[in-house]
C-alpha positions as CSV (number, residue, x, y, z in Angstrom):
1,M,101.6,92.5,87.4
2,L,104.3,93.5,89.9
3,R,107.3,95.5,88.9
4,L,110.3,94.9,91.2
5,I,112.6,97.9,91.1
6,H,116.2,97.8,92.4
7,A,116.6,100.4,95.0
8,Q,120.3,100.7,94.2
9,T,121.3,100.5,97.9
10,V,123.5,97.5,97.2
11,S,126.0,97.2,94.3
12,N,124.8,93.9,92.8
13,A,121.7,92.5,91.3
14,V,119.2,91.2,93.8
15,L,118.5,87.5,93.7
16,I,114.9,86.3,94.2
17,D,114.9,82.6,94.4
18,D,111.7,81.6,96.1
19,I,109.5,82.0,93.0
20,D,109.2,79.7,90.1
21,D,106.5,81.1,88.0
22,G,105.3,84.6,86.8
23,L,108.7,85.5,85.4
24,P,109.4,87.2,82.2
25,N,111.9,84.8,80.9
26,K,109.8,81.6,81.7
27,T,109.0,80.8,78.0
28,A,110.4,77.4,77.0
29,H,108.7,74.2,78.1
30,R,111.0,71.4,79.1
31,L,110.9,68.5,76.7
32,G,110.8,64.8,77.9
33,S,109.2,65.4,81.2
34,T,106.9,62.5,81.9
35,A,105.4,63.8,85.1
36,D,104.5,67.2,83.7
37,P,104.8,67.8,80.0
38,K,104.0,71.4,80.5
39,A,106.9,71.9,83.0
40,Y,109.3,74.9,82.2
41,V,113.0,74.7,81.9
42,R,113.5,77.1,84.7
43,D,111.4,75.1,87.2
44,G,114.5,72.7,87.7
45,Y,114.4,68.9,88.1
46,A,116.8,66.3,89.5
47,N,120.5,67.4,89.2
48,K,119.4,70.7,87.6
49,P,118.5,73.6,89.8
50,K,115.9,76.3,89.1
51,Q,117.1,79.1,86.9
52,S,118.0,82.3,89.0
53,C,115.8,85.3,88.9
54,Y,117.6,88.6,89.5
55,V,116.5,92.2,89.7
56,P,119.3,94.1,87.8
57,L,121.1,97.0,89.5
58,S,120.6,99.4,86.6
59,Q,119.2,99.7,83.1
60,A,122.8,99.9,81.7
61,N,122.0,97.2,78.9
62,R,119.5,99.7,77.5
63,G,122.0,102.7,77.8
64,F,120.7,104.1,81.0
65,P,123.2,103.2,83.7
66,L,121.7,105.7,86.3
67,I,118.3,104.5,86.1
68,P,117.3,101.5,88.4
69,G,116.8,98.0,86.7
70,Y,113.6,96.1,87.3
71,I,111.6,93.1,86.2
72,N,107.9,92.6,85.7
73,L,106.2,89.4,87.3
74,N,102.7,88.1,86.7
75,E,100.8,87.9,90.0
76,T,100.7,84.2,90.4
77,P,100.0,82.5,93.7
78,R,103.7,81.9,94.2
79,V,104.7,85.5,93.5
80,T,101.9,86.8,95.7
81,L,103.1,84.5,98.6
82,S,106.7,85.9,98.1
83,A,105.5,89.5,98.1
84,G,103.3,88.7,101.3
85,K,105.9,87.2,103.3
86,G,108.8,85.7,101.3
87,K,111.9,87.0,99.6
88,I,110.1,89.8,97.7
89,Y,108.7,91.1,101.1
90,K,111.9,90.9,102.9
91,F,113.9,92.7,100.1
92,Q,111.3,95.4,100.1
93,T,111.2,95.9,103.9
94,T,115.0,96.1,104.0
95,G,115.0,98.7,101.2
96,K,116.7,96.7,98.5
97,I,113.8,96.8,96.1
98,S,110.5,98.7,95.7
99,I,107.3,97.5,94.2
100,V,104.9,99.0,91.7
101,S,101.7,97.3,90.8
102,L,100.6,97.8,87.2
103,V,98.4,96.3,84.5
104,A,99.3,95.4,80.9
105,S,97.6,98.5,79.5
106,D,100.0,100.7,81.6
107,I,102.8,99.7,79.4
108,Q,101.3,99.5,76.1
109,T,103.1,101.2,73.0
110,P,102.4,104.9,73.0
111,T,101.0,106.6,70.0
112,L,101.7,110.1,68.8
113,V,98.8,111.7,66.7
114,S,100.0,115.2,66.2
115,A,102.8,117.7,67.2
116,V,101.6,121.3,66.7
117,K,103.8,124.3,67.4
118,G,102.0,127.5,68.5
119,A,102.6,129.4,71.7
120,T,103.8,126.0,72.9
121,L,104.6,122.6,71.3
122,V,101.7,120.4,72.0
123,L,102.0,116.6,71.4
124,T,98.6,114.6,71.4
125,G,98.3,110.8,71.5
126,T,98.0,108.0,74.0
127,T,100.1,106.1,76.8
128,F,102.7,108.9,77.1
129,L,103.1,108.2,81.0
130,S,105.9,105.8,81.9
131,V,105.6,103.5,84.8
132,S,108.4,104.0,87.2
133,P,111.4,103.8,86.8
134,D,111.2,104.3,83.1
135,V,111.3,107.8,82.0
136,T,109.0,109.5,79.3
137,T,111.4,111.1,76.8
138,V,110.6,113.3,73.9
139,Y,113.0,113.3,70.9
140,I,112.8,116.2,68.5
141,T,115.1,115.8,65.4
142,G,115.9,117.8,62.4
143,T,116.9,121.5,62.8
144,G,117.0,122.3,66.5
145,A,117.3,118.8,67.6
146,I,117.0,118.1,71.3
147,T,116.0,115.4,73.9
148,L,113.8,116.3,76.8
149,T,112.8,113.8,79.7
150,A,109.6,114.4,81.6
151,A,111.4,115.9,84.3
152,A,112.9,118.5,82.0
153,I,109.6,119.4,80.5
154,I,108.0,119.9,83.9
155,L,111.0,121.9,85.1
156,A,110.6,124.3,82.1
157,G,106.9,124.8,83.0
158,G,105.3,122.3,80.7
159,T,103.1,119.2,81.4
160,V,103.3,115.5,80.8
161,G,100.1,113.6,80.8
162,A,98.8,110.3,79.5
163,T,97.4,111.9,76.2
164,S,99.2,115.2,75.8
165,I,102.5,116.8,76.4
166,V,102.9,120.5,76.4
167,I,106.3,122.0,75.9
168,P,107.1,125.7,76.5
169,L,108.9,127.1,73.5
170,A,111.6,128.5,75.8
171,A,112.6,124.7,76.3
172,I,113.2,124.2,72.6
173,P,114.5,127.5,71.3
174,G,116.2,126.2,68.1
175,V,113.4,123.9,66.7
176,V,112.4,124.9,63.2
177,I,108.9,123.8,62.2
178,T,109.7,122.9,58.6
179,T,112.6,120.6,59.3
180,S,111.8,119.0,62.7
181,F,110.3,115.6,63.7
182,V,109.1,114.4,67.0
183,R,108.9,110.9,68.6
184,V,108.0,109.9,72.2
185,V,109.5,107.0,74.1
186,A,107.5,105.6,77.1
187,N,108.0,102.4,78.8
188,E,110.8,101.3,76.5
189,K,108.5,101.6,73.5
190,T,108.7,104.4,70.8
191,T,106.0,106.1,69.0
192,A,106.2,106.6,65.1
193,V,107.9,109.9,64.0
194,V,105.5,112.8,63.5
195,V,106.3,116.1,61.6
196,V,106.1,119.3,63.6
197,T,103.4,121.4,62.1
């Protein structure tokens, strides 16, 4: 897959209109097409144009207005052509979007197996790393509630990896073991809540 990320160098969404497949919203087949019964609504036909494809300015609809917006596209021949010499390529070279290549396993739902507080708080599980521009975030609820982004954890001297997150106790001074719970959000998906032990 290709992730098209808005560079936020312009104040509007970026319109990409030279692709007609590989889109995340291409889900409904058009009914009544005799030429191609598997045609999609967004492909357009006589007197009805193709559905527009926009890379949003930010993730404001998810509550993150400062994080750039993006869309994921399947790497179909049309998308690959656009990325090689079409609109996707032109928007990338003019600095309006950036592109990240990823596979489906990169954006699987993370799992949190344990949260153990000793000299540090160590979280173990899988798929903790977010693909840019998503931000891996740790939420600790209960006594000492706090929210930490990956950047905040690293700045405090901790580490964020695919299978473990280590948080220095200095970054979570008020957390009380017996009343605290942890969850991790990565790639817009959240783990189950785990009790801090």
